[in-house]
N, C-alpha and C positions, 0 to 999 in steps of 0.2 A: 583393562588399565584402567585405573582413574587420570581423571585432567586434573590439570594443574587451576587451582584456587586463582581469578582474577579478578582485581579489585577496579570499580571504577574511580574518577577522582573526586566528583559532588555525588555525597553516596545521602539520599534522601531519607531508605529506610535499610534495612539488614533483608538477605531471606538468606537460609540454605537451602538447598536440594535435595530431599531426601524423598526414597521409592518404597512402599509395603506395597504386600496385595492380601486383603482378608480371606479369609477360608482357603487360598489357593499355593501359601508358603510366603517367605520373606524374599527379597533382594539382597546379597549381598552386602554388607554395611554394615555401620556400627554405630553407635550414641556419640561415638567421637565427631561422627558429620555433622550430625548436631552445632550452628554456631552458639560460642561461648556466652552471649547475651538468654540464649534460651527465648526472643522473641519473637523469632517469626521461623517458619517451615514451609519447605513442597512438599508433598506427598503424592503420591500414583496409587489409583487402585484401580482392582480388577472388581466384574458381578460378584457378589457374594456367594458362598457355598451352595445357598437352595434357589442357585438359580439353574437351569436347566444344565445342568454337564456334558449333554452330548451338542450342544449351539456351538456354536463361536462365540467370540467373547461380544456383547452386547455393547458395552460402550464403558468407560474409562473416564475418571474422573484425576482431573489435576488437580493441586489445591494450594496456592502460595501465600503464605503465611505471608501478610503485612502489619508494619507499626502503625498504620494511618490509611487514610480512605484516600486512594492516590486514583488519578486516569488511568485507564488503560486503552489497549486496542487488541481483539485477538481475530483472529482468521486460521483457514485452512485451505490450504494449496496442495494442488496434484501435479504429478513429474517432474520433479519425485515429492513423494506424497510427504506433506510435514504441518504442522500446528504451528503459528508462529501470536507470540505472549508479547506487547510492547509495552516495558513500565519507565519511569524515571529511574536517574542512576541508580545500581543496587548492587550492594556488595551479597556473593554467591559463591558457595561452595557446589560444583558441579556432580551429583552420582554417578557410580560404576555402574553402568548396566550394558547386560552384553549383549552385543546385538544377536547372536542367535537364540537368546533366552529373553523375549519379549515382556515385560509387564505390559499385560493387557493387549491395549494398542499402542504402546509407547515402547518402541527399541532403540532409541538416543536421545539424549538431551545436551542442549551445545547452547554459550548463551554469546555476546559481544555489544559492544558498543555499538550501535546500529546508524548512529551519531551525536553528535556533541549531547549530552544531556538526556542519552533515551538507550537503555538496555533492552536489546532485542534476545529476547529466551526460542529457540528452533527446535521444537520436540517434533524425531522423528517416527514417522509411524508405519502400523504394517503394511496399511492398504489404504484407498481413500476411504476421508474421512470429512463429518460437517461436523460442526462444533454446534451440539444442543441444547447446550443454554452457558452462560457466563454471569455471575453476579458479585458483587462484593459483599461478604457475609459480616457477621459475628459471630465469633465463637461461645463457649460457655462463660468465657472469660474477659468477655466484651472484648475481645480482638478483632482485627479484621483480619478477612484472607478475602484471595478471589479466588474463589473457585469456577473450573469449568468441566465442564461433560462433553466427550467428544462421544460422535458414533461412526460405524460403518456408513460409507455413503449409499443412501437407498434402503438403509433399515429402519423401523417404524421406530417414533419417537418412543418415549417411554409414557406409562402410565398416570394418574398423579401418584405422588410420593415417589414415584420412581423405582416402584417394585422389582426387587431381585437385584436389590444395587444394595452395597455395604459402607460406610463411612471408611476411608482409609483412617490407621494409626501408624504417627511417628516410629521409624527404626528409633531403638532402645526405651521404646514406653510400649512393652507388649503388654497386651490385656487391654490398654487402655482406648477407649471408644465412645467419640461425641454422639451428640445425637443428631441426627439430621436435620435441618436446616426444617423450620417452618413453613407450610405453605405461603408465597411471596404475597401482598394482597393487588387487585387486580391492576393494572395501570389505567390511569384516566385517559382519554383519547389526548385532551391536553395537553397532558405530559407525554404521550408517548411523540408528538408533533413537535412538542419543545427537542427532543433526543434524537431527532428523527437526523441522520447525514445527509448535511447539506456538502453535494461536493465545490471545491473553489473552482471557477473557469477562467482562467488566465487570458486575455486578449490582447494581440499586438500587432495595432495598424503600421503597417510599415512605414521606412524613412520619416519624413518628419524636420522640419527647421528648414537646415540650407540643403539638405538631400532630398530634393521633389521628387526623385525616383521617376516611372514613366513618364513621359509628356507628348501629348499627341491628338488632334480634333479640339483642341479647348479644356481636355481631361487630362488632369495633374494627379498621377498617385497616390501622392499621399493624402490630398486634401478628399480624393474620393472613399479612401480606403477610409479613412477618420470615420469619417460620415457612417458608412456601412458598420462600422464596429460598434459607436456609438447606438446604431439601431437597434443592432445584434445585444449588446448589452442589456439595454431596457427590456426587449425582449426577455429575454433570460432570466432578468431582476423581478419582471411583472408573473411569472409562474411562481415565484415564494419556493424554488425549487435548490436554488443557486446560490450561491456567493459569487459577485464579478468582480473583477480587480482589470484594470488595465494600463500596459505599459506607460502609456502616454494618451493623453484625452485633450490633446491641445496641441497646437503647429511648434513641437518642440522635436529636437533631435533624441534619439537615444541609441546608445553604442551596442551594436549587439550584442556583446557577452553580459551587457547590464541589463539586456531583455530577457535573459532565462536567469540569469542572477536575480532577480525580480522573481519569476515563478516560481526559484528554490526555495529564495529567503521566505517567500507564503504559502509554500507548500500547497502549491498548486495540486489539482487532481486532471487537469488541461492545459495544455500550452494548447493554443491556434492564433501564429500568424497569419495576418491578412494583407494581399499583396495583390495589384491586377498585373497583368503580364504584357511585353511587349515582343513582338516577332518582326523580325526583317522580310518577312514572307510577307507585309501589307496585310490585306484587307481577308485575306486565303486563312487564315487563320483565327478561329475563335475559339469561343466555348470556356469552361473552368477547368482548372488542375486542381488537383489534392497532391502534395507531396510531402512523401515521410523518409526518413535518413535512410541512405543506402545499405545494404545489407554490408558492403564490407566495411564499410566505415561504422555499422554498426558493432561490427564485430571487433575492432581495436579499439573502439571503446567499450565493450565489455572487456577486454587483454586488460585495458588501462586500470578499467576499473579495480580490475581483483589484483594486478598488479601495485597498486598503489593504497588499496583499502587501509591498510593502517597510516599511513600519512595523512591521507586525505582526512581521516576521522580523530587520530589520537595526536595529541599536539607531545611534543618531545617529553613537557614536563609529565603530559599521561603517561606514558611510557615505560618512564622510570616510576612512577608509581606502582605501575603492574610491577614492574620487575622486585621492588620492593617484597612483595606477597607470590610473586610466582618465579623461579627458575628459567620459565621458557617463555620468551615473548611469545616465542614464534606461535604456540598454540593459540591463543588472541588472535595475531595473525592472520591465521588460517581462518579462525573463524568468520574476521571481516572479509578477508579475500574471498568466502564461500558465499558470505550473506550479499554480495557486493556485485555478484558474478551472475547472482539469481537477480537478483533487481532491475542489472540490464536485462536481461532475458525475458522477465514479467512485462518490462516498461517495453518492448518490442513487439510482444505477441498484444498488447493492450493498441499501442499507437495501430496495428495491423486493422483488428476491430474497427477500431473508431473511424481508421481511412474508409475501411469498406461501408460500413452506415451512411458517415458522410456523403460520400459517391450515391450511394443510390436514393437518401432525401434529396440533394440537390440536384440531381435528373430530372427531377419530377417537377421541378420552378426554372430552369434556365438551361439554354441550349452546356454540352458537355465537352471539354476535345477528347477527341478519338483516341482511348486509352490515356482516360484522365488521372488513373491510378500512375502515379510517377516517383520515381526516390531520386535522390542527390541530398548533397554535402551539406547543404545548407547550416553554416550556424549554431543558427535561433532552434534545430531540430536535436545539437547533438547533447542530447542531458541524457541521466539512466534515472531521473527521479523519475519522471510523467510521461503519458502518452504526449506526443507535440507533432502535428501538423501545418503545413502552411499551405495555405487554400488561395491559389492566385482565380480572382472571381471570375475574370474575363480578360480581354483583349483591349486596351486602349489603343491600339494602331486598326479595329477592325471598326466602324462607324456606328454597326448597329449596335455590338459589346460597349463600346463608352456610351451610346445614347445611354443604353441600361444603367451604367456605372453613377449617371446623373440624376436617374430618375429614382422620385421617392418610394414609387408604385413596387417598382425592382425591386430595391434594397427590402423590402418591407416584406414580399414575399420570398428573397431567397435565407431571407437571415430569419426568418422562420423555417425556411427547410433545416437550417442549420440547429434549430433547437428543437427538430424533431430528432434527428441526427442524436445529440445530446441525451434526449429525452431516451432512445432507442438503446443507448452506447449503454448507461448506466441502470436500465433494464437487467442487464446481465450480472449476475452475480459476479463474477473475474472483476465488472467494473468497481464496484463497493467496496473491494476488498482494500485494505490501505498496505502504505509501502513499507 
């Protein structure tokens, strides 16, 4: 059954989703699926017929025709298996793909607004895959296109020229074969470095202004956590690997909701709230604690994100725009709800990964509380857009901890351990995948 068309409000380009296979027949569809402008297409292709017919599909090429060069993001995710492409707002018509008859590695394609100004194409795939290559190319008419090649995870990469793989032909253009793109020139190290992924780290020193936080033994929480955060910021920036932002860098009070909104607005990759702890048990309580969002609260956040996906992403005016080109807005809502739910699941998984590496690295530089991995319902942790943790550095109610909090040497040592934790986290492929 063909999914209804849908249209984003702010169209920077146009794209139609078309499917074709070479040497293996053609997916159901017609030239009527193409946009009336004829300016852009999306096509899917299998390996060509000269590939070993006894083997499984080695790779599938997904081509997005564009009116101009654009910024894009593409990444693969497992459980469920899918490939995600993010582009500026586009107008598109989804192809009919029978999930029982996949096109190469592709079994389904859907799309929706992931956020204002961003369209997300989700490609359901038949097995875990990796993105072998992605690039903006030019066809023989000088038009831009985004060409993505996916292959099964664990399979060998293709050789020069991608032997055994043929360029797809668009539906309604039988017999038309574009020449494979010429080999791309080697990228200079300086160019590669300039394009390197640079995560955004948001540091959130707790309290501030009239809110002093915990106070004991002459140690004022708002002051020591700000001092520590500034040391951590400087060490992170010194690596050259991260862009670091702070919710406050002076003695200013910032409302809790504004802290997470700041991180969301700046598209943070990690959010770290920095605090110092207080205990009625006095000096018996000691050490650092790492808090993540309580599981029950995370589940509620997931349900809320799913239930309010369309309302959170689409304005009433944008929904009216969708209605003009589709009889059923529920299809768009369903796509958004599914994407929102998956985002929360992914965030929860990444948060757990990050908390674990923080505990492991901090434990080598400072005393840790018994069972330092804790969960809570802190408001600054309630976000579906990025991993977030709250670090209680030490107890102001413990004399040794309080002394450490005011020690420049201790701050530098512990801050460096958190830098190592962040490095370890981003060494994992899943941590580098954009949302």
